[in-house]
mmJSON file of the N, C-alpha and C atoms, coordinates in Angstrom:
{"data_MODEL":{"atom_site":{
"group_PDB":["ATOM","ATOM","ATOM","ATOM","ATOM","ATOM","ATOM","ATOM","ATOM","ATOM","ATOM","ATOM","ATOM","ATOM","ATOM","ATOM","ATOM","ATOM","ATOM","ATOM","ATOM","ATOM","ATOM","ATOM","ATOM","ATOM","ATOM","ATOM","ATOM","ATOM","ATOM","ATOM","ATOM","ATOM","ATOM","ATOM","ATOM","ATOM","ATOM","ATOM","ATOM","ATOM","ATOM","ATOM","ATOM","ATOM","ATOM","ATOM","ATOM","ATOM","ATOM","ATOM","ATOM","ATOM","ATOM","ATOM","ATOM","ATOM","ATOM","ATOM","ATOM","ATOM","ATOM","ATOM","ATOM","ATOM","ATOM","ATOM","ATOM","ATOM","ATOM","ATOM","ATOM","ATOM","ATOM","ATOM","ATOM","ATOM","ATOM","ATOM","ATOM","ATOM","ATOM","ATOM","ATOM","ATOM","ATOM","ATOM","ATOM","ATOM","ATOM","ATOM","ATOM","ATOM","ATOM","ATOM","ATOM","ATOM","ATOM","ATOM","ATOM","ATOM","ATOM","ATOM","ATOM","ATOM","ATOM","ATOM","ATOM","ATOM","ATOM","ATOM","ATOM","ATOM","ATOM","ATOM","ATOM","ATOM","ATOM","ATOM","ATOM","ATOM","ATOM","ATOM","ATOM","ATOM","ATOM","ATOM","ATOM","ATOM","ATOM","ATOM","ATOM","ATOM","ATOM","ATOM","ATOM","ATOM","ATOM","ATOM","ATOM","ATOM","ATOM","ATOM","ATOM","ATOM","ATOM","ATOM","ATOM","ATOM","ATOM","ATOM","ATOM","ATOM","ATOM","ATOM","ATOM","ATOM","ATOM"],
"id":[1,2,3,4,5,6,7,8,9,10,11,12,13,14,15,16,17,18,19,20,21,22,23,24,25,26,27,28,29,30,31,32,33,34,35,36,37,38,39,40,41,42,43,44,45,46,47,48,49,50,51,52,53,54,55,56,57,58,59,60,61,62,63,64,65,66,67,68,69,70,71,72,73,74,75,76,77,78,79,80,81,82,83,84,85,86,87,88,89,90,91,92,93,94,95,96,97,98,99,100,101,102,103,104,105,106,107,108,109,110,111,112,113,114,115,116,117,118,119,120,121,122,123,124,125,126,127,128,129,130,131,132,133,134,135,136,137,138,139,140,141,142,143,144,145,146,147,148,149,150,151,152,153,154,155,156,157,158,159],
"type_symbol":["N","C","C","N","C","C","N","C","C","N","C","C","N","C","C","N","C","C","N","C","C","N","C","C","N","C","C","N","C","C","N","C","C","N","C","C","N","C","C","N","C","C","N","C","C","N","C","C","N","C","C","N","C","C","N","C","C","N","C","C","N","C","C","N","C","C","N","C","C","N","C","C","N","C","C","N","C","C","N","C","C","N","C","C","N","C","C","N","C","C","N","C","C","N","C","C","N","C","C","N","C","C","N","C","C","N","C","C","N","C","C","N","C","C","N","C","C","N","C","C","N","C","C","N","C","C","N","C","C","N","C","C","N","C","C","N","C","C","N","C","C","N","C","C","N","C","C","N","C","C","N","C","C","N","C","C","N","C","C"],
"label_atom_id":["N","CA","C","N","CA","C","N","CA","C","N","CA","C","N","CA","C","N","CA","C","N","CA","C","N","CA","C","N","CA","C","N","CA","C","N","CA","C","N","CA","C","N","CA","C","N","CA","C","N","CA","C","N","CA","C","N","CA","C","N","CA","C","N","CA","C","N","CA","C","N","CA","C","N","CA","C","N","CA","C","N","CA","C","N","CA","C","N","CA","C","N","CA","C","N","CA","C","N","CA","C","N","CA","C","N","CA","C","N","CA","C","N","CA","C","N","CA","C","N","CA","C","N","CA","C","N","CA","C","N","CA","C","N","CA","C","N","CA","C","N","CA","C","N","CA","C","N","CA","C","N","CA","C","N","CA","C","N","CA","C","N","CA","C","N","CA","C","N","CA","C","N","CA","C","N","CA","C","N","CA","C","N","CA","C"],
"label_alt_id":[null,null,null,null,null,null,null,null,null,null,null,null,null,null,null,null,null,null,null,null,null,null,null,null,null,null,null,null,null,null,null,null,null,null,null,null,null,null,null,null,null,null,null,null,null,null,null,null,null,null,null,null,null,null,null,null,null,null,null,null,null,null,null,null,null,null,null,null,null,null,null,null,null,null,null,null,null,null,null,null,null,null,null,null,null,null,null,null,null,null,null,null,null,null,null,null,null,null,null,null,null,null,null,null,null,null,null,null,null,null,null,null,null,null,null,null,null,null,null,null,null,null,null,null,null,null,null,null,null,null,null,null,null,null,null,null,null,null,null,null,null,null,null,null,null,null,null,null,null,null,null,null,null,null,null,null,null,null,null],
"label_comp_id":["MET","MET","MET","LEU","LEU","LEU","SER","SER","SER","TRP","TRP","TRP","ALA","ALA","ALA","LEU","LEU","LEU","VAL","VAL","VAL","PHE","PHE","PHE","LEU","LEU","LEU","VAL","VAL","VAL","VAL","VAL","VAL","ALA","ALA","ALA","LEU","LEU","LEU","ILE","ILE","ILE","ALA","ALA","ALA","GLY","GLY","GLY","ALA","ALA","ALA","LEU","LEU","LEU","GLY","GLY","GLY","LEU","LEU","LEU","SER","SER","SER","GLY","GLY","GLY","VAL","VAL","VAL","ALA","ALA","ALA","GLY","GLY","GLY","VAL","VAL","VAL","ALA","ALA","ALA","THR","THR","THR","ASP","ASP","ASP","ILE","ILE","ILE","ALA","ALA","ALA","TRP","TRP","TRP","ILE","ILE","ILE","LEU","LEU","LEU","PHE","PHE","PHE","VAL","VAL","VAL","VAL","VAL","VAL","GLY","GLY","GLY","LEU","LEU","LEU","VAL","VAL","VAL","VAL","VAL","VAL","ALA","ALA","ALA","VAL","VAL","VAL","VAL","VAL","VAL","LEU","LEU","LEU","PHE","PHE","PHE","ILE","ILE","ILE","THR","THR","THR","GLY","GLY","GLY","ARG","ARG","ARG","ARG","ARG","ARG","PRO","PRO","PRO","LEU","LEU","LEU"],
"label_asym_id":["A","A","A","A","A","A","A","A","A","A","A","A","A","A","A","A","A","A","A","A","A","A","A","A","A","A","A","A","A","A","A","A","A","A","A","A","A","A","A","A","A","A","A","A","A","A","A","A","A","A","A","A","A","A","A","A","A","A","A","A","A","A","A","A","A","A","A","A","A","A","A","A","A","A","A","A","A","A","A","A","A","A","A","A","A","A","A","A","A","A","A","A","A","A","A","A","A","A","A","A","A","A","A","A","A","A","A","A","A","A","A","A","A","A","A","A","A","A","A","A","A","A","A","A","A","A","A","A","A","A","A","A","A","A","A","A","A","A","A","A","A","A","A","A","A","A","A","A","A","A","A","A","A","A","A","A","A","A","A"],
"label_entity_id":["1","1","1","1","1","1","1","1","1","1","1","1","1","1","1","1","1","1","1","1","1","1","1","1","1","1","1","1","1","1","1","1","1","1","1","1","1","1","1","1","1","1","1","1","1","1","1","1","1","1","1","1","1","1","1","1","1","1","1","1","1","1","1","1","1","1","1","1","1","1","1","1","1","1","1","1","1","1","1","1","1","1","1","1","1","1","1","1","1","1","1","1","1","1","1","1","1","1","1","1","1","1","1","1","1","1","1","1","1","1","1","1","1","1","1","1","1","1","1","1","1","1","1","1","1","1","1","1","1","1","1","1","1","1","1","1","1","1","1","1","1","1","1","1","1","1","1","1","1","1","1","1","1","1","1","1","1","1","1"],
"label_seq_id":[1,1,1,2,2,2,3,3,3,4,4,4,5,5,5,6,6,6,7,7,7,8,8,8,9,9,9,10,10,10,11,11,11,12,12,12,13,13,13,14,14,14,15,15,15,16,16,16,17,17,17,18,18,18,19,19,19,20,20,20,21,21,21,22,22,22,23,23,23,24,24,24,25,25,25,26,26,26,27,27,27,28,28,28,29,29,29,30,30,30,31,31,31,32,32,32,33,33,33,34,34,34,35,35,35,36,36,36,37,37,37,38,38,38,39,39,39,40,40,40,41,41,41,42,42,42,43,43,43,44,44,44,45,45,45,46,46,46,47,47,47,48,48,48,49,49,49,50,50,50,51,51,51,52,52,52,53,53,53],
"pdbx_PDB_ins_code":[null,null,null,null,null,null,null,null,null,null,null,null,null,null,null,null,null,null,null,null,null,null,null,null,null,null,null,null,null,null,null,null,null,null,null,null,null,null,null,null,null,null,null,null,null,null,null,null,null,null,null,null,null,null,null,null,null,null,null,null,null,null,null,null,null,null,null,null,null,null,null,null,null,null,null,null,null,null,null,null,null,null,null,null,null,null,null,null,null,null,null,null,null,null,null,null,null,null,null,null,null,null,null,null,null,null,null,null,null,null,null,null,null,null,null,null,null,null,null,null,null,null,null,null,null,null,null,null,null,null,null,null,null,null,null,null,null,null,null,null,null,null,null,null,null,null,null,null,null,null,null,null,null,null,null,null,null,null,null],
"Cartn_x":[-16.369,-16.351,-15.665,-14.617,-13.291,-13.18,-13.058,-13.234,-13.95,-14.973,-15.943,-15.251,-14.88,-14.25,-13.004,-12.065,-11.24,-11.889,-12.91,-13.586,-14.078,-14.692,-14.987,-13.762,-13.001,-11.75,-10.877,-10.997,-10.822,-11.415,-12.69,-13.629,-13.473,-13.135,-12.853,-11.907,-10.773,-9.383,-9.496,-10.223,-10.882,-11.863,-12.571,-13.18,-12.827,-12.102,-10.927,-10.162,-9.461,-8.484,-9.103,-10.63,-11.219,-12.143,-11.658,-12.32,-13.527,-14.344,-15.819,-15.605,-15.584,-15.363,-16.456,-17.968,-19.047,-18.993,-18.766,-18.634,-17.431,-16.512,-15.46,-15.48,-16.048,-16.522,-17.467,-18.435,-19.478,-18.741,-17.913,-16.932,-16.38,-15.807,-15.082,-15.625,-16.195,-17.405,-18.113,-18.268,-18.803,-17.565,-16.599,-15.603,-15.055,-14.737,-14.489,-15.204,-16.684,-17.787,-17.763,-17.19,-17.254,-15.935,-15.096,-13.751,-13.604,-14.449,-14.63,-15.433,-16.562,-17.517,-17.043,-16.187,-15.191,-14.38,-13.684,-13.006,-13.54,-14.231,-15.558,-15.646,-16.083,-16.692,-15.408,-14.15,-13.3,-12.512,-12.684,-12.004,-13.241,-14.741,-15.394,-15.22,-15.043,-14.75,-13.476,-12.105,-11.525,-11.399,-11.978,-12.22,-13.169,-14.438,-15.341,-14.412,-13.444,-12.551,-13.492,-14.439,-14.822,-14.326,-14.602,-13.368,-14.817,-13.946,-14.914,-16.015,-16.726,-17.892,-17.096],
"Cartn_y":[34.793,34.561,33.828,34.287,33.956,32.243,32.316,30.796,30.193,30.224,29.7,29.044,29.906,29.326,28.389,28.267,27.594,26.04,26.474,25.559,24.351,24.654,23.955,23.687,24.431,23.883,22.739,22.669,21.496,20.62,20.228,19.368,19.038,19.656,19.487,18.28,19.113,18.217,16.451,16.513,15.62,14.472,15.027,14.295,13.923,15.024,14.385,13.546,13.117,12.268,10.723,11.175,9.721,9.49,10.211,9.635,10.214,10.862,11.3,12.695,12.736,13.715,14.392,14.041,14.961,16.219,15.38,16.258,17.246,16.85,17.711,18.556,18.199,19.532,20.453,19.95,20.859,22.255,20.934,21.739,22.97,22.635,23.658,24.797,24.193,25.808,26.336,25.771,26.959,27.573,27.118,27.88,28.918,28.583,29.419,30.673,30.164,31.878,32.318,31.715,32.385,33.35,32.736,33.634,34.626,34.595,36.091,36.4,36.145,37.82,37.958,37.124,37.645,38.614,38.571,39.255,41.044,40.609,41.895,42.921,41.967,42.642,43.23,42.474,43.21,44.578,44.737,45.554,46.885,46.721,47.748,48.231,47.388,47.802,48.533,48.096,49.307,50.4,50.535,51.475,52.951,51.975,52.901,53.843,52.477,52.963,52.679,51.836,51.087,50.146,49.839,48.385,47.392,46.515,45.047,44.787,44.399,43.855,42.812],
"Cartn_z":[18.861,18.014,16.774,17.433,16.785,17.63,18.883,19.453,19.41,18.832,17.897,17.145,15.914,14.8,15.009,16.475,16.596,16.82,17.653,18.164,16.758,16.023,14.441,13.966,13.855,13.364,13.925,15.415,16.055,15.594,15.348,15.075,14.162,12.966,11.661,11.26,12.626,12.214,12.566,13.913,14.71,13.61,12.826,11.769,10.698,10.35,9.428,9.675,10.732,11.359,11.406,12.035,11.986,10.791,9.696,8.529,7.981,8.855,8.789,8.003,6.66,5.512,5.489,5.545,5.641,7.143,8.191,9.076,8.6,8.715,8.588,8.002,6.166,5.274,6.033,6.875,7.467,8.471,9.579,10.175,10.159,8.938,7.964,7.893,7.078,6.208,7.26,9.138,9.811,10.057,10.478,11.245,10.117,8.949,8.122,7.902,7.905,8.12,9.532,10.358,11.391,12.381,11.021,11.154,10.383,9.298,8.703,8.84,9.541,10.421,11.261,12.328,13.512,12.45,12.068,11.431,10.967,10.081,9.701,11.218,11.875,13.145,14.257,13.859,14.637,13.901,12.175,11.547,11.596,11.763,11.737,13.322,14.668,15.349,15.906,15.064,14.699,14.187,12.82,12.464,13.328,14.321,14.471,15.929,16.244,17.426,18.859,18.918,19.761,20.048,21.642,22.254,22.043,21.881,22.023,22.958,23.613,24.009,25.053],
"occupancy":[1.0,1.0,1.0,1.0,1.0,1.0,1.0,1.0,1.0,1.0,1.0,1.0,1.0,1.0,1.0,1.0,1.0,1.0,1.0,1.0,1.0,1.0,1.0,1.0,1.0,1.0,1.0,1.0,1.0,1.0,1.0,1.0,1.0,1.0,1.0,1.0,1.0,1.0,1.0,1.0,1.0,1.0,1.0,1.0,1.0,1.0,1.0,1.0,1.0,1.0,1.0,1.0,1.0,1.0,1.0,1.0,1.0,1.0,1.0,1.0,1.0,1.0,1.0,1.0,1.0,1.0,1.0,1.0,1.0,1.0,1.0,1.0,1.0,1.0,1.0,1.0,1.0,1.0,1.0,1.0,1.0,1.0,1.0,1.0,1.0,1.0,1.0,1.0,1.0,1.0,1.0,1.0,1.0,1.0,1.0,1.0,1.0,1.0,1.0,1.0,1.0,1.0,1.0,1.0,1.0,1.0,1.0,1.0,1.0,1.0,1.0,1.0,1.0,1.0,1.0,1.0,1.0,1.0,1.0,1.0,1.0,1.0,1.0,1.0,1.0,1.0,1.0,1.0,1.0,1.0,1.0,1.0,1.0,1.0,1.0,1.0,1.0,1.0,1.0,1.0,1.0,1.0,1.0,1.0,1.0,1.0,1.0,1.0,1.0,1.0,1.0,1.0,1.0,1.0,1.0,1.0,1.0,1.0,1.0],
"B_iso_or_equiv":[0.0,0.0,0.0,0.0,0.0,0.0,0.0,0.0,0.0,0.0,0.0,0.0,0.0,0.0,0.0,0.0,0.0,0.0,0.0,0.0,0.0,0.0,0.0,0.0,0.0,0.0,0.0,0.0,0.0,0.0,0.0,0.0,0.0,0.0,0.0,0.0,0.0,0.0,0.0,0.0,0.0,0.0,0.0,0.0,0.0,0.0,0.0,0.0,0.0,0.0,0.0,0.0,0.0,0.0,0.0,0.0,0.0,0.0,0.0,0.0,0.0,0.0,0.0,0.0,0.0,0.0,0.0,0.0,0.0,0.0,0.0,0.0,0.0,0.0,0.0,0.0,0.0,0.0,0.0,0.0,0.0,0.0,0.0,0.0,0.0,0.0,0.0,0.0,0.0,0.0,0.0,0.0,0.0,0.0,0.0,0.0,0.0,0.0,0.0,0.0,0.0,0.0,0.0,0.0,0.0,0.0,0.0,0.0,0.0,0.0,0.0,0.0,0.0,0.0,0.0,0.0,0.0,0.0,0.0,0.0,0.0,0.0,0.0,0.0,0.0,0.0,0.0,0.0,0.0,0.0,0.0,0.0,0.0,0.0,0.0,0.0,0.0,0.0,0.0,0.0,0.0,0.0,0.0,0.0,0.0,0.0,0.0,0.0,0.0,0.0,0.0,0.0,0.0,0.0,0.0,0.0,0.0,0.0,0.0],
"pdbx_formal_charge":[null,null,null,null,null,null,null,null,null,null,null,null,null,null,null,null,null,null,null,null,null,null,null,null,null,null,null,null,null,null,null,null,null,null,null,null,null,null,null,null,null,null,null,null,null,null,null,null,null,null,null,null,null,null,null,null,null,null,null,null,null,null,null,null,null,null,null,null,null,null,null,null,null,null,null,null,null,null,null,null,null,null,null,null,null,null,null,null,null,null,null,null,null,null,null,null,null,null,null,null,null,null,null,null,null,null,null,null,null,null,null,null,null,null,null,null,null,null,null,null,null,null,null,null,null,null,null,null,null,null,null,null,null,null,null,null,null,null,null,null,null,null,null,null,null,null,null,null,null,null,null,null,null,null,null,null,null,null,null],
"auth_seq_id":[1,1,1,2,2,2,3,3,3,4,4,4,5,5,5,6,6,6,7,7,7,8,8,8,9,9,9,10,10,10,11,11,11,12,12,12,13,13,13,14,14,14,15,15,15,16,16,16,17,17,17,18,18,18,19,19,19,20,20,20,21,21,21,22,22,22,23,23,23,24,24,24,25,25,25,26,26,26,27,27,27,28,28,28,29,29,29,30,30,30,31,31,31,32,32,32,33,33,33,34,34,34,35,35,35,36,36,36,37,37,37,38,38,38,39,39,39,40,40,40,41,41,41,42,42,42,43,43,43,44,44,44,45,45,45,46,46,46,47,47,47,48,48,48,49,49,49,50,50,50,51,51,51,52,52,52,53,53,53],
"auth_comp_id":["MET","MET","MET","LEU","LEU","LEU","SER","SER","SER","TRP","TRP","TRP","ALA","ALA","ALA","LEU","LEU","LEU","VAL","VAL","VAL","PHE","PHE","PHE","LEU","LEU","LEU","VAL","VAL","VAL","VAL","VAL","VAL","ALA","ALA","ALA","LEU","LEU","LEU","ILE","ILE","ILE","ALA","ALA","ALA","GLY","GLY","GLY","ALA","ALA","ALA","LEU","LEU","LEU","GLY","GLY","GLY","LEU","LEU","LEU","SER","SER","SER","GLY","GLY","GLY","VAL","VAL","VAL","ALA","ALA","ALA","GLY","GLY","GLY","VAL","VAL","VAL","ALA","ALA","ALA","THR","THR","THR","ASP","ASP","ASP","ILE","ILE","ILE","ALA","ALA","ALA","TRP","TRP","TRP","ILE","ILE","ILE","LEU","LEU","LEU","PHE","PHE","PHE","VAL","VAL","VAL","VAL","VAL","VAL","GLY","GLY","GLY","LEU","LEU","LEU","VAL","VAL","VAL","VAL","VAL","VAL","ALA","ALA","ALA","VAL","VAL","VAL","VAL","VAL","VAL","LEU","LEU","LEU","PHE","PHE","PHE","ILE","ILE","ILE","THR","THR","THR","GLY","GLY","GLY","ARG","ARG","ARG","ARG","ARG","ARG","PRO","PRO","PRO","LEU","LEU","LEU"],
"auth_asym_id":["A","A","A","A","A","A","A","A","A","A","A","A","A","A","A","A","A","A","A","A","A","A","A","A","A","A","A","A","A","A","A","A","A","A","A","A","A","A","A","A","A","A","A","A","A","A","A","A","A","A","A","A","A","A","A","A","A","A","A","A","A","A","A","A","A","A","A","A","A","A","A","A","A","A","A","A","A","A","A","A","A","A","A","A","A","A","A","A","A","A","A","A","A","A","A","A","A","A","A","A","A","A","A","A","A","A","A","A","A","A","A","A","A","A","A","A","A","A","A","A","A","A","A","A","A","A","A","A","A","A","A","A","A","A","A","A","A","A","A","A","A","A","A","A","A","A","A","A","A","A","A","A","A","A","A","A","A","A","A"],
"auth_atom_id":["N","CA","C","N","CA","C","N","CA","C","N","CA","C","N","CA","C","N","CA","C","N","CA","C","N","CA","C","N","CA","C","N","CA","C","N","CA","C","N","CA","C","N","CA","C","N","CA","C","N","CA","C","N","CA","C","N","CA","C","N","CA","C","N","CA","C","N","CA","C","N","CA","C","N","CA","C","N","CA","C","N","CA","C","N","CA","C","N","CA","C","N","CA","C","N","CA","C","N","CA","C","N","CA","C","N","CA","C","N","CA","C","N","CA","C","N","CA","C","N","CA","C","N","CA","C","N","CA","C","N","CA","C","N","CA","C","N","CA","C","N","CA","C","N","CA","C","N","CA","C","N","CA","C","N","CA","C","N","CA","C","N","CA","C","N","CA","C","N","CA","C","N","CA","C","N","CA","C","N","CA","C","N","CA","C"],
"pdbx_PDB_model_num":[1,1,1,1,1,1,1,1,1,1,1,1,1,1,1,1,1,1,1,1,1,1,1,1,1,1,1,1,1,1,1,1,1,1,1,1,1,1,1,1,1,1,1,1,1,1,1,1,1,1,1,1,1,1,1,1,1,1,1,1,1,1,1,1,1,1,1,1,1,1,1,1,1,1,1,1,1,1,1,1,1,1,1,1,1,1,1,1,1,1,1,1,1,1,1,1,1,1,1,1,1,1,1,1,1,1,1,1,1,1,1,1,1,1,1,1,1,1,1,1,1,1,1,1,1,1,1,1,1,1,1,1,1,1,1,1,1,1,1,1,1,1,1,1,1,1,1,1,1,1,1,1,1,1,1,1,1,1,1]
}}}
């Protein structure tokens, strides 16, 4: 999930450099959401002692 967040972050950076502000904003929002979800899942797995799938 964090890898997808990184992909969307790169898309946002490229779109921002090309002047596509709408696409960059959406990609940044998606990257942020995926990052937060990935972090929450990682913390839950750490607390429960389970290994990632």
